[in-house]
OpenMM code with the backbone's topology and positions (N, CA, C; nanometers):
from openmm import Vec3, app, unit

residues = "MET GLY GLY LEU LEU VAL LEU TYR LEU VAL ALA THR GLY TRP ALA VAL ALA ARG ARG ARG GLU ARG LYS ALA GLY ILE PHE ASP ARG SER ALA LEU LEU MET ALA LEU ALA ILE ALA ALA SER ALA VAL THR TRP GLY PHE GLN ALA ALA THR SER ARG ILE GLY MET ASN ASP GLY TYR ARG PRO GLY MET TYR PHE PHE PHE GLY SER ILE ALA LEU LEU PHE ALA VAL SER ASP VAL ARG MET ILE LEU ARG GLY GLY VAL ALA GLY SER GLN ARG ILE ALA ARG HIS LEU TRP ARG MET SER LEU ALA LEU LEU PHE ALA LEU ILE SER PHE TYR PRO SER ARG ALA ARG LEU PHE PRO ARG TRP VAL ASN ASP SER ASN LEU LEU TYR VAL PRO HIS LEU LEU LEU ALA GLY ALA MET LEU PHE TRP LEU VAL ARG VAL ARG SER ARG LYS LEU LEU ASN GLU GLU PRO ALA TRP ALA GLN GLN GLN".split()
positions = [
    Vec3(-2.2086, -0.7061, 1.6100),
    Vec3(-2.1330, -0.6765, 1.5247),
    Vec3(-2.0124, -0.7912, 1.5733),
    Vec3(-1.9887, -0.7793, 1.6750),
    Vec3(-1.9080, -0.8271, 1.7893),
    Vec3(-1.9346, -1.0487, 1.7558),
    Vec3(-2.0953, -1.0190, 1.7605),
    Vec3(-2.1805, -1.1870, 1.7981),
    Vec3(-2.1424, -1.1974, 1.6275),
    Vec3(-2.1477, -1.1621, 1.5184),
    Vec3(-2.1489, -1.1970, 1.3985),
    Vec3(-1.9798, -1.2429, 1.4061),
    Vec3(-1.8843, -1.1520, 1.3977),
    Vec3(-1.7291, -1.1817, 1.4171),
    Vec3(-1.7229, -1.3400, 1.4822),
    Vec3(-1.7219, -1.3478, 1.6346),
    Vec3(-1.7795, -1.4610, 1.6834),
    Vec3(-1.8343, -1.5662, 1.5883),
    Vec3(-1.9437, -1.5353, 1.5577),
    Vec3(-2.0038, -1.6345, 1.4756),
    Vec3(-1.9411, -1.6775, 1.3775),
    Vec3(-1.8698, -1.5800, 1.2884),
    Vec3(-1.7971, -1.6417, 1.1707),
    Vec3(-1.6663, -1.6998, 1.2101),
    Vec3(-1.6034, -1.6660, 1.3227),
    Vec3(-1.5048, -1.7524, 1.3889),
    Vec3(-1.4931, -1.8728, 1.4263),
    Vec3(-1.6258, -1.8802, 1.5103),
    Vec3(-1.6379, -2.0477, 1.4873),
    Vec3(-1.7255, -2.1172, 1.4005),
    Vec3(-1.7358, -2.0441, 1.3357),
    Vec3(-1.8002, -2.1446, 1.1915),
    Vec3(-1.7320, -2.2096, 1.0869),
    Vec3(-1.6070, -2.0756, 1.1006),
    Vec3(-1.4933, -2.1410, 1.0037),
    Vec3(-1.4278, -2.2274, 1.0441),
    Vec3(-1.3872, -2.1963, 1.2038),
    Vec3(-1.3041, -2.3093, 1.2816),
    Vec3(-1.3433, -2.3769, 1.2855),
    Vec3(-1.4766, -2.4096, 1.3028),
    Vec3(-1.5310, -2.5861, 1.2958),
    Vec3(-1.5353, -2.6256, 1.1552),
    Vec3(-1.5505, -2.5664, 1.0541),
    Vec3(-1.5290, -2.5980, 0.9149),
    Vec3(-1.4067, -2.6491, 0.8569),
    Vec3(-1.2920, -2.6053, 0.9050),
    Vec3(-1.1591, -2.6070, 0.8760),
    Vec3(-1.1423, -2.7827, 0.9835),
    Vec3(-1.1964, -2.7349, 1.0424),
    Vec3(-1.1613, -2.9009, 1.1302),
    Vec3(-1.2398, -3.0232, 1.0847),
    Vec3(-1.3478, -2.9768, 1.0401),
    Vec3(-1.4344, -3.0971, 0.9423),
    Vec3(-1.4550, -3.1059, 0.8042),
    Vec3(-1.3679, -3.0268, 0.7494),
    Vec3(-1.3068, -3.0711, 0.5718),
    Vec3(-1.1813, -3.1203, 0.5539),
    Vec3(-1.1670, -3.2100, 0.4719),
    Vec3(-1.0836, -3.2670, 0.3826),
    Vec3(-0.9460, -3.1655, 0.3835),
    Vec3(-0.8423, -3.2169, 0.4214),
    Vec3(-0.6951, -3.1463, 0.3818),
    Vec3(-0.7214, -3.1228, 0.2281),
    Vec3(-0.6580, -2.9598, 0.2214),
    Vec3(-0.6309, -2.9304, 0.0847),
    Vec3(-0.7776, -2.9039, 0.0015),
    Vec3(-0.8677, -2.8807, 0.1103),
    Vec3(-1.0678, -2.8195, 0.0342),
    Vec3(-1.0442, -2.6839, 0.0413),
    Vec3(-1.0796, -2.6294, -0.0356),
    Vec3(-1.1687, -2.5019, -0.0183),
    Vec3(-1.3151, -2.4739, -0.1305),
    Vec3(-1.4423, -2.4636, -0.0525),
    Vec3(-1.5183, -2.4861, -0.1198),
    Vec3(-1.6280, -2.3347, -0.0921),
    Vec3(-1.7593, -2.3875, -0.1746),
    Vec3(-1.8373, -2.2524, -0.1524),
    Vec3(-1.8156, -2.1881, -0.0137),
    Vec3(-1.8412, -2.3002, 0.0821),
    Vec3(-1.8906, -2.1915, 0.2365),
    Vec3(-1.7415, -2.1315, 0.2459),
    Vec3(-1.6251, -2.1294, 0.2422),
    Vec3(-1.5027, -2.0711, 0.2391),
    Vec3(-1.5233, -1.9401, 0.1816),
    Vec3(-1.5780, -1.9310, 0.0506),
    Vec3(-1.6053, -1.7809, 0.0153),
    Vec3(-1.6959, -1.7189, 0.0316),
    Vec3(-1.7936, -1.8162, 0.1010),
    Vec3(-1.9291, -1.7295, 0.1314),
    Vec3(-1.8563, -1.6593, 0.2913),
    Vec3(-1.7782, -1.7373, 0.3568),
    Vec3(-1.7194, -1.7081, 0.4853),
    Vec3(-1.6598, -1.5844, 0.4552),
    Vec3(-1.5860, -1.5651, 0.3624),
    Vec3(-1.4771, -1.4290, 0.3156),
    Vec3(-1.5563, -1.2863, 0.3020),
    Vec3(-1.7124, -1.3665, 0.2097),
    Vec3(-1.7834, -1.2645, 0.2224),
    Vec3(-1.8635, -1.1229, 0.3268),
    Vec3(-1.8796, -1.2816, 0.4279),
    Vec3(-1.9540, -1.2378, 0.5455),
    Vec3(-1.7938, -1.1595, 0.6466),
    Vec3(-1.6863, -1.1948, 0.6057),
    Vec3(-1.6397, -1.1302, 0.7154),
    Vec3(-1.5806, -0.9785, 0.6355),
    Vec3(-1.5900, -0.9791, 0.5348),
    Vec3(-1.5634, -0.8718, 0.4149),
    Vec3(-1.6663, -0.7518, 0.5140),
    Vec3(-1.7932, -0.8369, 0.4941),
    Vec3(-1.9189, -0.6964, 0.5192),
    Vec3(-1.9009, -0.6700, 0.6875),
    Vec3(-1.8947, -0.8258, 0.7611),
    Vec3(-1.8485, -0.7349, 0.9179),
    Vec3(-1.7165, -0.6212, 0.9274),
    Vec3(-1.6487, -0.6190, 0.8454),
    Vec3(-1.4938, -0.5436, 0.8621),
    Vec3(-1.5701, -0.4374, 0.7836),
    Vec3(-1.6543, -0.3782, 0.6294),
    Vec3(-1.7082, -0.3025, 0.5833),
    Vec3(-1.8038, -0.2150, 0.6980),
    Vec3(-1.8607, -0.2705, 0.7676),
    Vec3(-1.9382, -0.2184, 0.8807),
    Vec3(-1.8796, -0.1674, 0.9572),
    Vec3(-1.8027, -0.2470, 1.0360),
    Vec3(-1.7756, -0.2077, 1.1339),
    Vec3(-1.6598, -0.0599, 1.1181),
    Vec3(-1.6033, -0.1090, 1.0087),
    Vec3(-1.5074, 0.0628, 0.9765),
    Vec3(-1.6245, 0.1736, 0.9209),
    Vec3(-1.7628, 0.1366, 0.8641),
    Vec3(-1.8539, 0.2152, 0.8564),
    Vec3(-1.8892, 0.3108, 0.9889),
    Vec3(-1.9403, 0.2186, 1.0789),
    Vec3(-2.0085, 0.2468, 1.2071),
    Vec3(-1.9073, 0.3290, 1.2951),
    Vec3(-1.7621, 0.2704, 1.2389),
    Vec3(-1.6074, 0.3598, 1.3327),
    Vec3(-1.6373, 0.4968, 1.2838),
    Vec3(-1.6293, 0.5404, 1.1319),
    Vec3(-1.6097, 0.6726, 1.0944),
    Vec3(-1.7463, 0.7369, 1.1085),
    Vec3(-1.8452, 0.6628, 1.1405),
    Vec3(-1.9645, 0.7142, 1.1921),
    Vec3(-1.9881, 0.7880, 1.3446),
    Vec3(-1.9185, 0.6807, 1.4004),
    Vec3(-1.9174, 0.7393, 1.5873),
    Vec3(-1.8159, 0.8727, 1.5689),
    Vec3(-1.6724, 0.8333, 1.4811),
    Vec3(-1.5754, 0.9203, 1.4556),
    Vec3(-1.6311, 1.0903, 1.4361),
    Vec3(-1.7403, 1.1225, 1.3678),
    Vec3(-1.7621, 1.2210, 1.3266),
    Vec3(-1.8966, 1.2549, 1.3523),
    Vec3(-1.9526, 1.1789, 1.4687),
    Vec3(-2.0742, 1.2496, 1.5436),
    Vec3(-2.0573, 1.3148, 1.6232),
    Vec3(-2.1102, 1.4267, 1.6712),
    Vec3(-2.1138, 1.4977, 1.7572),
    Vec3(-2.0653, 1.4914, 1.9075),
    Vec3(-2.1229, 1.3424, 1.9704),
    Vec3(-2.1025, 1.3165, 2.1150),
    Vec3(-1.9760, 1.2040, 2.0656),
    Vec3(-1.9279, 1.1916, 1.9207),
    Vec3(-1.7834, 1.1079, 1.9221),
    Vec3(-1.8302, 0.9451, 1.9740),
    Vec3(-1.9841, 0.9155, 1.9375),
    Vec3(-1.9754, 0.7444, 2.0199),
    Vec3(-2.0971, 0.7415, 1.8811),
    Vec3(-2.1169, 0.5497, 1.8669),
    Vec3(-2.2382, 0.5572, 1.7703),
    Vec3(-2.2866, 0.4265, 1.8391),
    Vec3(-2.4216, 0.4563, 1.8901),
    Vec3(-2.5219, 0.3334, 1.9676),
    Vec3(-2.4216, 0.3301, 2.1202),
    Vec3(-2.3199, 0.4197, 2.1574),
    Vec3(-2.3152, 0.4141, 2.2888),
    Vec3(-2.1378, 0.3595, 2.3253),
    Vec3(-2.1042, 0.3374, 2.1765),
    Vec3(-1.9684, 0.2972, 2.1937),
    Vec3(-1.8317, 0.3805, 2.0811),
    Vec3(-1.7732, 0.3790, 2.1246),
    Vec3(-1.6353, 0.4919, 2.0865),
    Vec3(-1.5708, 0.4361, 1.9036),
    Vec3(-1.5257, 0.4853, 1.8596),
    Vec3(-1.4659, 0.4643, 1.7522),
    Vec3(-1.3972, 0.3516, 1.7160),
    Vec3(-1.2717, 0.3569, 1.8432),
    Vec3(-1.1645, 0.2645, 1.8380),
    Vec3(-1.2508, 0.1140, 1.8539),
    Vec3(-1.3461, 0.0738, 1.9012),
    Vec3(-1.3829, -0.0178, 1.9608),
    Vec3(-1.4407, -0.0844, 1.7839),
    Vec3(-1.5061, 0.0195, 1.7346),
    Vec3(-1.5008, -0.0221, 1.5774),
    Vec3(-1.4336, -0.0753, 1.4717),
    Vec3(-1.3057, 0.0278, 1.5008),
    Vec3(-1.2047, -0.0241, 1.4161),
    Vec3(-1.0862, -0.1162, 1.4850),
    Vec3(-1.1440, -0.1492, 1.5874),
    Vec3(-1.0518, -0.2832, 1.6203),
    Vec3(-1.1206, -0.3860, 1.5961),
    Vec3(-1.2618, -0.3874, 1.5981),
    Vec3(-1.3362, -0.5086, 1.5070),
    Vec3(-1.3220, -0.5487, 1.3709),
    Vec3(-1.3059, -0.4418, 1.3167),
    Vec3(-1.3395, -0.4095, 1.1790),
    Vec3(-1.1817, -0.4723, 1.1042),
    Vec3(-1.0729, -0.4089, 1.2443),
    Vec3(-0.9479, -0.4962, 1.1689),
    Vec3(-0.9491, -0.6065, 1.1534),
    Vec3(-0.9687, -0.6829, 1.3014),
    Vec3(-0.9680, -0.8362, 1.3458),
    Vec3(-1.0384, -0.8758, 1.2039),
    Vec3(-1.1865, -0.8626, 1.1871),
    Vec3(-1.2428, -0.9204, 1.0440),
    Vec3(-1.1654, -0.8788, 0.9180),
    Vec3(-1.1115, -0.7644, 0.8574),
    Vec3(-0.9965, -0.7785, 0.8191),
    Vec3(-0.9013, -0.8700, 0.7621),
    Vec3(-0.8087, -0.9101, 0.8525),
    Vec3(-0.6915, -0.9559, 0.9126),
    Vec3(-0.7513, -1.1293, 0.9014),
    Vec3(-0.8283, -1.1718, 0.9259),
    Vec3(-0.9452, -1.3132, 0.9099),
    Vec3(-0.9414, -1.3004, 0.7267),
    Vec3(-1.0311, -1.2078, 0.6700),
    Vec3(-1.0510, -1.2183, 0.5361),
    Vec3(-0.9225, -1.2301, 0.4875),
    Vec3(-0.8008, -1.1990, 0.4766),
    Vec3(-0.6915, -1.1780, 0.4766),
    Vec3(-0.6405, -1.3096, 0.4440),
    Vec3(-0.6776, -1.3660, 0.5596),
    Vec3(-0.6433, -1.5184, 0.6007),
    Vec3(-0.7434, -1.6030, 0.4868),
    Vec3(-0.8161, -1.5631, 0.5140),
    Vec3(-0.9036, -1.6636, 0.4205),
    Vec3(-0.8882, -1.6373, 0.2662),
    Vec3(-0.8878, -1.5209, 0.1965),
    Vec3(-0.8170, -1.5183, 0.0460),
    Vec3(-0.6689, -1.6033, 0.0681),
    Vec3(-0.6036, -1.6163, 0.1256),
    Vec3(-0.4853, -1.6975, 0.1153),
    Vec3(-0.5254, -1.8038, 0.1410),
    Vec3(-0.5934, -1.8275, 0.1797),
    Vec3(-0.6432, -2.0126, 0.1995),
    Vec3(-0.6635, -2.0437, 0.0625),
    Vec3(-0.8193, -1.9539, 0.0016),
    Vec3(-0.8598, -1.9778, -0.0603),
    Vec3(-0.8004, -2.0233, -0.2474),
    Vec3(-0.7159, -1.8809, -0.2134),
    Vec3(-0.5567, -1.9055, -0.3535),
    Vec3(-0.4707, -2.0522, -0.3381),
    Vec3(-0.4863, -2.0670, -0.2050),
    Vec3(-0.3744, -2.2271, -0.1828),
    Vec3(-0.4265, -2.3029, -0.2119),
    Vec3(-0.5704, -2.3472, -0.2228),
    Vec3(-0.6193, -2.4521, -0.2483),
    Vec3(-0.6916, -2.5405, -0.1008),
    Vec3(-0.6954, -2.4426, -0.0139),
    Vec3(-0.7196, -2.4972, 0.1436),
    Vec3(-0.5623, -2.5080, 0.2415),
    Vec3(-0.6009, -2.5923, 0.2941),
    Vec3(-0.4293, -2.5864, 0.4157),
    Vec3(-0.4799, -2.7339, 0.4651),
    Vec3(-0.3572, -2.7606, 0.5246),
    Vec3(-0.3488, -2.9426, 0.5499),
    Vec3(-0.2435, -2.8925, 0.6467),
    Vec3(-0.2098, -3.0346, 0.7674),
    Vec3(-0.1296, -3.0690, 0.8275),
    Vec3(-0.1229, -2.9307, 0.9113),
    Vec3(-0.0446, -2.9252, 0.9841),
    Vec3(-0.0240, -2.7998, 1.1093),
    Vec3(-0.0886, -2.6713, 1.0425),
    Vec3(-0.0870, -2.6466, 0.9480),
    Vec3(-0.1582, -2.4843, 0.9343),
    Vec3(-0.3166, -2.5065, 0.9289),
    Vec3(-0.3337, -2.6156, 0.9046),
    Vec3(-0.5145, -2.6148, 0.8963),
    Vec3(-0.5206, -2.6634, 1.1128),
    Vec3(-0.4568, -2.7190, 1.1915),
    Vec3(-0.4536, -2.7349, 1.3456),
    Vec3(-0.5003, -2.5879, 1.3541),
    Vec3(-0.3592, -2.5136, 1.3531),
    Vec3(-0.3409, -2.3307, 1.3519),
    Vec3(-0.4515, -2.2786, 1.3259),
    Vec3(-0.5022, -2.2847, 1.2114),
    Vec3(-0.6010, -2.2058, 1.1803),
    Vec3(-0.7615, -2.2418, 1.2460),
    Vec3(-0.7518, -2.3752, 1.2836),
    Vec3(-0.8406, -2.4075, 1.3676),
    Vec3(-0.8654, -2.3625, 1.5134),
    Vec3(-0.7402, -2.4002, 1.5506),
    Vec3(-0.7502, -2.3047, 1.7188),
    Vec3(-0.7272, -2.1988, 1.7161),
    Vec3(-0.6381, -2.0825, 1.5984),
    Vec3(-0.6325, -2.0066, 1.6249),
    Vec3(-0.8292, -1.9266, 1.6508),
    Vec3(-0.8844, -1.9598, 1.5130),
    Vec3(-1.0010, -1.9031, 1.5225),
    Vec3(-1.1134, -1.9370, 1.6509),
    Vec3(-1.1083, -2.0526, 1.6841),
    Vec3(-1.1754, -2.1068, 1.8243),
    Vec3(-1.1449, -2.0315, 1.9401),
    Vec3(-1.0062, -2.0325, 1.9683),
    Vec3(-0.9388, -1.9532, 2.0714),
    Vec3(-1.0210, -1.8141, 2.1030),
    Vec3(-0.9811, -1.7579, 1.9621),
    Vec3(-1.0075, -1.6341, 1.9494),
    Vec3(-1.1566, -1.6139, 1.9811),
    Vec3(-1.2476, -1.6766, 1.9500),
    Vec3(-1.3925, -1.6694, 1.9766),
    Vec3(-1.4053, -1.7053, 2.1397),
    Vec3(-1.3860, -1.7577, 2.1441),
    Vec3(-1.3786, -1.7965, 2.3277),
    Vec3(-1.3556, -1.6971, 2.4018),
    Vec3(-1.2447, -1.5868, 2.3301),
    Vec3(-1.1574, -1.4923, 2.4085),
    Vec3(-1.2489, -1.3786, 2.4051),
    Vec3(-1.3004, -1.3492, 2.2999),
    Vec3(-1.4305, -1.2424, 2.2382),
    Vec3(-1.5499, -1.2751, 2.3464),
    Vec3(-1.5924, -1.3858, 2.3733),
    Vec3(-1.6877, -1.4347, 2.4371),
    Vec3(-1.6882, -1.3913, 2.5874),
    Vec3(-1.5588, -1.4420, 2.6021),
    Vec3(-1.4857, -1.4271, 2.7502),
    Vec3(-1.4931, -1.3027, 2.8046),
    Vec3(-1.4388, -1.1856, 2.7076),
    Vec3(-1.4490, -1.0683, 2.7299),
    Vec3(-1.5843, -1.0019, 2.7279),
    Vec3(-1.6755, -1.0627, 2.6389),
    Vec3(-1.8256, -0.9692, 2.6333),
    Vec3(-1.8798, -0.9933, 2.7850),
    Vec3(-1.8408, -1.0679, 2.8152),
    Vec3(-1.9024, -1.1591, 2.9964),
    Vec3(-1.8479, -1.0584, 3.0539),
    Vec3(-1.7069, -1.0339, 3.0665),
    Vec3(-1.6469, -1.0048, 3.2050),
    Vec3(-1.5173, -0.9051, 3.1841),
    Vec3(-1.5205, -0.7780, 3.1300),
    Vec3(-1.5877, -0.7118, 3.2424),
    Vec3(-1.6950, -0.6031, 3.2564),
    Vec3(-1.7521, -0.6045, 3.1061),
    Vec3(-1.8992, -0.5439, 3.0925),
    Vec3(-1.9829, -0.5824, 3.1811),
    Vec3(-2.0359, -0.7392, 3.2247),
    Vec3(-2.1074, -0.7772, 3.3230),
    Vec3(-2.0373, -0.7473, 3.4948),
    Vec3(-1.9903, -0.6440, 3.5224),
    Vec3(-1.8981, -0.6767, 3.6596),
    Vec3(-2.0092, -0.7045, 3.7684),
    Vec3(-2.0891, -0.6300, 3.6986),
    Vec3(-2.1910, -0.5923, 3.8446),
    Vec3(-2.2627, -0.7135, 3.8814),
    Vec3(-2.2551, -0.8550, 3.7918),
    Vec3(-2.2795, -0.9623, 3.8471),
    Vec3(-2.2325, -1.0503, 3.9539),
    Vec3(-2.1129, -1.0046, 3.9784),
    Vec3(-2.0380, -1.0649, 4.0707),
    Vec3(-2.0283, -0.9364, 4.1832),
    Vec3(-2.0026, -1.0172, 4.3252),
    Vec3(-1.9951, -0.9482, 4.4654),
    Vec3(-1.9002, -0.8478, 4.4414),
    Vec3(-1.8775, -0.7725, 4.5074),
    Vec3(-1.7592, -0.6741, 4.4987),
    Vec3(-1.5971, -0.6607, 4.5276),
    Vec3(-1.6096, -0.7685, 4.6286),
    Vec3(-1.4642, -0.8469, 4.6337),
    Vec3(-1.4045, -0.9055, 4.5225),
    Vec3(-1.4465, -0.9678, 4.4750),
    Vec3(-1.4170, -1.0409, 4.3197),
    Vec3(-1.3859, -0.9104, 4.2513),
    Vec3(-1.4785, -0.8360, 4.2611),
    Vec3(-1.4275, -0.7266, 4.1525),
    Vec3(-1.2740, -0.6314, 4.1618),
    Vec3(-1.2827, -0.6245, 4.2873),
    Vec3(-1.1724, -0.6133, 4.3196),
    Vec3(-1.0447, -0.6603, 4.3298),
    Vec3(-1.0598, -0.7845, 4.3350),
    Vec3(-0.9477, -0.8862, 4.3295),
    Vec3(-0.8812, -0.9173, 4.1824),
    Vec3(-0.9542, -0.8982, 4.1046),
    Vec3(-0.9648, -0.8712, 3.9700),
    Vec3(-0.9194, -1.0352, 3.9428),
    Vec3(-0.9584, -1.1056, 4.0140),
    Vec3(-0.9825, -1.2474, 3.9836),
    Vec3(-1.0458, -1.2911, 3.8675),
    Vec3(-1.1453, -1.2102, 3.8562),
    Vec3(-1.2048, -1.2695, 3.6939),
    Vec3(-1.1360, -1.2009, 3.5594),
    Vec3(-1.0245, -1.1583, 3.5615),
    Vec3(-0.9490, -1.2020, 3.4548),
    Vec3(-0.8337, -1.3100, 3.4533),
    Vec3(-0.8302, -1.3832, 3.4982),
    Vec3(-0.7547, -1.5084, 3.5548),
    Vec3(-0.8067, -1.5899, 3.3899),
    Vec3(-0.9224, -1.6326, 3.3842),
    Vec3(-0.9617, -1.6818, 3.2722),
    Vec3(-0.8952, -1.6253, 3.1272),
    Vec3(-0.8953, -1.5135, 3.1369),
    Vec3(-0.8836, -1.4133, 3.0050),
    Vec3(-0.7269, -1.4735, 2.9952),
    Vec3(-0.6460, -1.4685, 3.1034),
    Vec3(-0.5005, -1.4826, 3.0824),
    Vec3(-0.4791, -1.6022, 3.0652),
    Vec3(-0.5537, -1.6865, 3.1143),
    Vec3(-0.5020, -1.8879, 3.1125),
    Vec3(-0.5555, -1.8896, 2.9670),
    Vec3(-0.6924, -1.8388, 2.9155),
    Vec3(-0.6930, -1.8667, 2.7623),
    Vec3(-0.6133, -1.8251, 2.6918),
    Vec3(-0.6103, -1.6768, 2.6899),
    Vec3(-0.4711, -1.6339, 2.6045),
    Vec3(-0.3559, -1.6972, 2.5921),
    Vec3(-0.2930, -1.7508, 2.7106),
    Vec3(-0.1736, -1.7986, 2.7212),
    Vec3(-0.1566, -1.9397, 2.6751),
    Vec3(-0.2865, -2.0115, 2.6747),
    Vec3(-0.2968, -2.1484, 2.6388),
    Vec3(-0.2941, -2.1211, 2.4471),
    Vec3(-0.3443, -2.0286, 2.4463),
    Vec3(-0.3497, -1.9987, 2.2979),
    Vec3(-0.2397, -2.0122, 2.2146),
    Vec3(-0.1780, -1.9205, 2.2953),
    Vec3(0.0036, -1.8766, 2.2340),
    Vec3(0.0389, -1.9954, 2.2318),
    Vec3(0.0552, -2.0831, 2.3290),
    Vec3(0.1589, -2.2076, 2.3837),
    Vec3(0.1318, -2.2975, 2.2860),
    Vec3(-0.0063, -2.3555, 2.2451),
    Vec3(-0.0461, -2.4013, 2.1371),
    Vec3(-0.0027, -2.3852, 1.9992),
    Vec3(-0.0035, -2.2487, 1.9631),
    Vec3(-0.0058, -2.1492, 1.8625),
    Vec3(0.1508, -2.2077, 1.8141),
    Vec3(0.2073, -2.1858, 1.9072),
    Vec3(0.4252, -2.1715, 1.8882),
    Vec3(0.3915, -2.3181, 1.8756),
    Vec3(0.3847, -2.4152, 2.0191),
    Vec3(0.3923, -2.5666, 1.9770),
    Vec3(0.3297, -2.6184, 1.8189),
    Vec3(0.2353, -2.5636, 1.7985),
    Vec3(0.1949, -2.6144, 1.6165),
    Vec3(0.2899, -2.5895, 1.5351),
    Vec3(0.3185, -2.4766, 1.5164),
    Vec3(0.4013, -2.4054, 1.4117),
    Vec3(0.5085, -2.4618, 1.4327),
    Vec3(0.6033, -2.4518, 1.5424),
    Vec3(0.7093, -2.5023, 1.5556),
    Vec3(0.7493, -2.6554, 1.5144),
    Vec3(0.6388, -2.7485, 1.4863),
    Vec3(0.6877, -2.8441, 1.4394),
    Vec3(0.6485, -2.8802, 1.3159),
    Vec3(0.5941, -2.7194, 1.2622),
    Vec3(0.6124, -2.7570, 1.0959),
    Vec3(0.7456, -2.7067, 1.0727),
    Vec3(0.8476, -2.6212, 1.1536),
    Vec3(0.9326, -2.5516, 1.1276),
    Vec3(1.0230, -2.6708, 1.1716),
    Vec3(1.0489, -2.7879, 1.2282),
    Vec3(1.1017, -2.8745, 1.2588),
    Vec3(1.0697, -2.9987, 1.1877),
    Vec3(0.9945, -2.9909, 1.0966),
    Vec3(0.9169, -3.1004, 1.0336),
    Vec3(0.9426, -3.2065, 1.1035),
    Vec3(0.8913, -3.2142, 1.2339),
    Vec3(0.8846, -3.3313, 1.3058),
    Vec3(0.6985, -3.3623, 1.3150),
    Vec3(0.6965, -3.5291, 1.2877),
    Vec3(0.6039, -3.5546, 1.3209),
    Vec3(0.5387, -3.5750, 1.4702),
    Vec3(0.4019, -3.5525, 1.4963),
    Vec3(0.3607, -3.6286, 1.5988),
    Vec3(0.3846, -3.7589, 1.6525),
    Vec3(0.3405, -3.8083, 1.7985),
    Vec3(0.3687, -3.9280, 1.7844),
    Vec3(0.2469, -3.9919, 1.7233),
    Vec3(0.1393, -3.9687, 1.7016),
    Vec3(0.0004, -4.0570, 1.6758),
    Vec3(0.0359, -4.0738, 1.5313),
    Vec3(0.0944, -3.9953, 1.4645),
    Vec3(0.1263, -4.0257, 1.2959),
    Vec3(0.2696, -4.0958, 1.2746),
    Vec3(0.3317, -4.1150, 1.3772),
    Vec3(0.4402, -4.2160, 1.3580),
    Vec3(0.4242, -4.3740, 1.3830),
    Vec3(0.2969, -4.3917, 1.4496),
    Vec3(0.2401, -4.5296, 1.5069),
    Vec3(0.1834, -4.5634, 1.4042),
    Vec3(0.0991, -4.5246, 1.2876),
    Vec3(0.0253, -4.5931, 1.2148),
    Vec3(0.1109, -4.6209, 1.0450),
] * unit.nanometer
topology = app.Topology()
chain = topology.addChain("A")
for resn in residues:
    res = topology.addResidue(resn, chain)
    for name in ("N", "CA", "C"):
        topology.addAtom(name, app.Element.getBySymbol(name[0]), res)
């Protein structure tokens, strides 16, 4: 389920960067259905885990399922808003691409460490050095999202747009 969510985020992030501004097509509607299917599956599996005798489903606690289901649902709502507006343009388009690609990369990092901590020497695990990429990525994502969104609020054009 987490892998499908990352695939959805990468595909929609790539699509928004490739498509023309103010366009919403069949791919966006299909991606919306995929996000809704991921959310529905996650919630279903979360309730199965919550009501099971051991409190788990396939080795995972319900909170993980509900977390991924909530994220998929939030992105589905974002897709609905984008489709109803007829697409995104300008800083909204850049922010949508940035948000989806960065979050997909963050999920990939989180799935690698700490779940694969046994692959690293003990001194690396004890130093928490492997959490540095998580923090750097989250910080860079937040910095650029704030910068892109604040440019829209200031109604400021980037330097490359002023030269043309």
